[in-house]
N, C-alpha and C positions, 0 to 999 in steps of 0.2 A: 673725490677720490676715496676708495675704501681704505680701511686701516692697514698698516703695514704688516700686522700680525696674521692676516688671513688673505687669501687670494680674492681678487675682485670677482663679483658674481654677474653673469650676463644671462639674460633670458632670450631665447630664440623662439619665436612663435611661428610654427610651420616646419614640418619635417620632410620637405621636398629637397631636391638637389641643392638649391641655394642655401636653405637652412642647414642642411647637413654639412656642406663644405665650410660654411661659416663656423659651425661648431668645431670642425677639425682644426681650422686655423687657430681658433681661440684656445682649444684644448692643448694644442702643441705649445702655446705661449704660457701655459700654466694657469689659465683662467678657469674658474668654476662655472661650468656651463650646464644649463637645463634647457632642453628642447620641449616645448609644449605643442601638442598636436591634438586636434579634436577627434581624429580617427583612432581605431583600435590598433593600428600599426603605422609606421612611417613609410615614406617612399612609395605610396600606392600608385601615384600617377607615373612614376618612373617604371614601375613594374608593368603597368598597362602599356606604356610606350614601347617596352621591350618585348611585347608579345610577338610581334612580327620581326624582331631583331632590333636590338638597342642601338640606335644611330647616335653615337656620342658626339661626333663633330664631323668636319669635312677636311679633306686633304688639299684642297685647292690653294693656290698662291694667296698669301695673306691680303694683298691689296684688292684682289677680287673678292675674297672672303668677306672683308669688312663692308663691302658695298651692299651686301645682303640685308643690312640693317636700315637701309633707306634713310629717312629723315633723322633717325636716331644715331646714324653712323658717327657724327662728330662727338657725341656724348659717350658712346660706348667704346670708341676706339681706344682711349687710354686704359680703360678697364680690361679690355680683351688683349691689348698689347702686354699687359702685366700678367696675363694667364692665357696664353695662346693655345691653338689646337694641339701643338706638339707637347705643351705642358700637360694638357688634359690626358693625352695618350700616355705620357710618362707616369702621371699620377695613377691612372688606371692599372698600368703594368706594375706599379709599386704595390698594388693590392693583390698581385698574383694573377691579374686578368690581362693576358696578352691581347693586343689589338691587331686588326688587319684592315686594309683599304679595299673596299669593294670595287667592282667594275665602274660604278658611277662616281667614284672618288669619295664616297661616304666611308666613315670610319666606324667599325663595330668591334666589340670584344669578341675574341675567338669563340667564347662560349655562346655568343650570339644573344642570349637572353640577359635580362637585367638581374635576375635573382642571385646568381653567384657573386656578381659585383656588389650588390646591396648587402648580402650576408657578410662578405669580407669587410666592407666599409663599416658596418655596424659593430663588428668585432673590434676594429681599430678605434672607433669612438668610445667603446666601452673601456678599452685599455687606457685611453686618455682621460678617463673619469667623467665623460659626458653622461649626464642623466637624461632620461626621457620620461616625460609625464604624458601618458596617453589619455584619450577621452577627456581632454581639457579644452573646452570651447572658450575662446577669448571673448570677453564682454566689454572690453575697452578699459578705460582708466577710472578709478574711483576718485572721490573728492580730494584725496591726499596725493594723487598722481600715481598710485600703485596700480599694477596690472591686476585686472579682475577676471577670474575664470569661473566657469561652472564645470565641476568634474562629472565623471560618469554616474555618480550617485545623486547628482543634482545639488550637491553642496557647493557653497561659495568658497573659492580659494583666492588668496591674495599673495602677490609677490612684489617686492620692491628692490629689483636688482640695480646694480651700478650702471648698467646700460641694457638696451633692448634692441634686438634686430627683428623686424617684421618681415617674414618671408612666407606669406600665406597664399601665394599663387594668384592667378587671375580669376576668371569666372567660368572657364570651360571645365567639363567633366565634374560637376559639383558633387556627384555621388562619391567621388574619390577624395573630397575634402576641400577643393578650391572653389568655394561657393560665392565668393565676392562679398560676403556679409561685412567684411572689414571696411567697405566703402563708406557706409553710414557712420561707423565708429570714428573714422578719420575726419569726415566732413563736419561732424559735430564739434570737432576741435578746431575748426576753421581752416582745415587743410584742403586745398583744391584737389579734386580727382577728376581726370578726364573719363567720360563714360566708358564702361567696358563694352567692347564690341567683339563679335566673332572674328577670328583669324584662322587661316588654314582650314577653311570649311568648304562645304559643297554649296551649290546654288540650285535654285528651283526654276523650272520652266514647264510650260504646259505640253507635255508629250501627248501624242495621239494614243488611243486605247491600244492599238497594236504595239506601239513602242513600249508601253508600260507592261503589257501582259506577256510579251514574248522576249523582251530584252532586258528586263530588270536584272541587275547584277552582272551583266555582260561587260567584260573589259574591252577597252579601246587601246590596243597596243601599238607602240611605235608610231605615235601621232605627234603633231605639233599644234600648239594652240597659239593664237595671236589675238592680242587686244591692244588697240591704240598704239600700234607700232612695236610692241614688245612681244617676242615669240619665245616659246618654251617647248622643248621636246620632252616626251615622257609618255605617261599612260593616264587613263581616266577610266571611270566606271559609270555606267548608266544606272541611276537609281529610279525608284518608282515615280519620283516627282522632280528629277533633275539630273545633275551630274556632279561627280566629285573625283578625287584622286590627286596624285602627286603633281601632275602638270597643272591642274586646276588650282591647287593650293599655291603654286608659285605665282599665280596672277591674282590671287584672291583679294589682296589689299586694294589693287586698282579696280577690280570688278565690284567689290563691295562699295567703294566710295562713289563709283559711277552710278550704281543703282540707287544709292542714297540721294544723289543729286538729281538724277534724271528719271528714276523709276524703272530703268532697265539698262542692260548692257549687251552689246552685240559682240559675241565671241565667235571667232572663226577657227574651224578645225581643218587641218591639212591631214588627210588620210594617208597620203603617200609622200612624206617629207623627204624621202630618199630619192625621189624622181623630180626632175624639173617639169614644168607644165608642158613644154614642147615634147619632151620624151614621153610623157604620159599620153599626150594627144596622138603621138605616133603609134603607140600601142593600141589606142582606141580606134584607129583608122580602118583596119581591115573589116570587111563585111561580116555581119553576125552569123550568117548562114543558118537561119532558123533557130538560133539559140535564144532563150529567154533573156530579158535584160539582166536578171540576177546572175545567170550562168555566164553571160558575156562579161559582166563587171568582175566576177570572181576570177575568171580565167585571164582576161586581158589586163585588168587593172590590179589584180591580186587583192581585192577587197573582201573582207569578212562579211558574214550576214548582218552583223550589227552596223558595220560601216555602210552597207547598202541601204539599210533601214534609215540611217541618218540622212542619206541623200534624198530619200523619199519624204522624210520629214521636211526637208528644205524646199523640195520641188515635187509636187504631185506628178508632174509630167517631166521626165528627165530629158535634158537637151539631146537632140539627135546628132548635132554637129560635134565632132571629136574635140575641137578646141573649147567649145562651151562646156562640154561634159568634163573635160580635164580641169577647166577653171573651177567648176563646182567641187570636184573632188579635192582640189588643192585649197579650197576656202569655203567649207560648208558653214553657213551662218546659223548660229544658235542665239536666240534672243532670251537672255537670262532675265527673269523678272523678280527674283528675290534671293535672299541668303538663307542658308540653314541657320538654326538658332544657335545662340552662344553656348547653350548646354551641350550641343552636339559637335561643337567646333573642337579642333585639336588644341588650339591655344586661343588667347584673347589679346586684343589690342586695348589701348587705354590704360588708365591707372594713375599712379602718382607722377606728375610731371617733374622733370629734373629741376625746374625752377623752384620747386618747393624744398629742394635739398641743397646742402653745401657740397663742397668738393669731395667729402668723405661719405656721401650718401646719408647724411644725417638730416632729419627734418628740421628746418629752421625754426618752426613754431613749437617743436617739441625737442629741446636739447636732450641728448642722450638716447634718442630713439632713431634707429637707422632702418633703411628699407632696401630690400634686395629681391632679385628674381623677377617673376612675372607680375608682381605688384607694380613695378615701374612701367612708365609709359613708353614702351617700345614693342615692336613686333618684327618677326622674321619668318621666312619660309621654312618648311621642313627641310631636312638634309643635314641635321647636326647643329644648325645655327641656334636653335632654341636652347638646347642644353648648354652649349658653349657660353652663351650670354648669361644663363642662369648661374653657372659655376663662377664666371668672372665677376658678376655683381655680388654674389655671396661672399667671395674672397675680398672684394673691395670694401664691403660693409664691415666685415670682420677687421680689416686693417684700419678702418675708420674708428672702430671701437678701441682698438689697441692704441691708436694715436691719442684718442680722448683720455684713455686711462694711463697714458705716458708709459706704455710698455714698449721696449725696444723692438725695432723692426727685424732684428736678426732671428726672431722666433717664427718668422713667417714662411720660411722656405718649405714648400711641399714636395719638391723634387729637384734633382740635380740640374735640369736644364734651366729652371728659374734662377737657381743660385749662380750659374755661370753667367747668364745674361744680366742679372742685377748687380753683379760684383763690379 
């Protein structure tokens, strides 16, 4: 315990969403907080995520929401129940950033981008007295157990806080700071770390020359993807060496694991999920009357050029019978042969297993050191689930620190909805 004459000091390593929200919780409790980040500014991955619209969370019913975390659901449930999607929205609006629900159920700030939210957040942290040490790369622990850093000038920096929260992210988008170098630093201390793997990423397959040259970058809109009995509606994009996009990301964990086990995965694309196979076959029954196959498929089945090209990738000679052709349109097979790299993935799987942590997210082998965010071994699809869990685990780690420092929990409220529910 720190002396009663001065506030306890906590170091947070990593200035992403998990680290920043942990700093806010601790700052509100009167703790002296320093955020260390190796980049020239914090929140870089948050800003990148917000380039196309910052998807904060999702509005779906909670019991369905929590299933998105698959095997990690039982472990994350109590943490997310303590900071639910409606709490995240209230917190955002408390920063002056109103939110709205999109047509897909995803939640965004009305400003849409991440920068206004981040600026308001950093102002709040500054008002709380949170300090930020930029260009500080964590080098692990020295022989006395102090945190060791190298600063921007290459000089060694040491810190020995009363507690530490590690929130260094996973291994995706390393140029934004989450490069996974912490894995070796922890394993050297005897802490088990599940290998980091790509999540929410694209997949590779051997397209024909025509597909690569003519349709790279073309979107596949209003489709449904199916793999091993699980179907997802959405969109995808043809890349020069494969396929990616929201619908692909939703199935990426299963596809990745199947490829790792079997060397490939057979994905099926329904190009007209709005039509039954019988209804589609009926549309394909009238004679073509001299139309080319492409013209006929465009007019009768409503297929785009890239959709027609996909049919030809699957079958050099298209079926003449309406029923067989409809079946192909409803289930175009694509044999995926590899995953895009971790560096190009939206997020990562793997990390510190929950078995290495106590109920407050503190490392059992390193008392006083807590872990939050994407460093933990969980994964989720895009759609707001990634940020929600990052916030929730950051708050849980901060609460763990406060419990360890014997600071009352009444300093933890971030917004009125949490106060109402926790009273």
